[in-house]
Steps between C-alpha positions, in 0.01 A plus 500: 500500500422706191163447323623656177825507304636595159692287257785619268248622236317704768186284434307459819499161655244445769570239759171439676565421860165609639352154465760371733522792740153654481640850466269769362646633171513877454593683183637844605561759233698804621759704310665671795782272614500616860122461544497173308776342708345607828151371414632174354712440808210582735256263311753228481564531874126453556509171305395603151662387177568829329592566137608864467523658154590849402304558183148462370569274207657235720223532756232451238678210340542319834142566597368361173721187505515402871259490793551745786288523810540879509638762258620835634556765229677832514301752295806664343688201357732542195419328170134448594332683784307332783169662394504345151592162656210533747263588213617187319428286806156652546394370151697179524298185544734396784430697812815575704508687823692827435609761742612844375753696687683835474824576678633857518821617656497793744563751219170421326 
């Protein structure tokens, strides 16, 4: 069951199923498709409801407009980087748990 979906206008529709299922909601922002898919699949397999996004603007918009139990940010996101989003959260009146992560391939 998907927690999130998109309509024809690409506007985000949130279908909140956590009240029924009790799933912990995680916003996961990662621009690398391989890493993002792997982490999303692993978290979903562990029973989390995961919304994976690939750019900083979408991550910030979702975090401002919907409740997540945990937000995991890649530092090097396109559009708006994870550091600037984290700085925004630190001064925001709403405290959200945020985890920063960096993923490097073997060539780094």
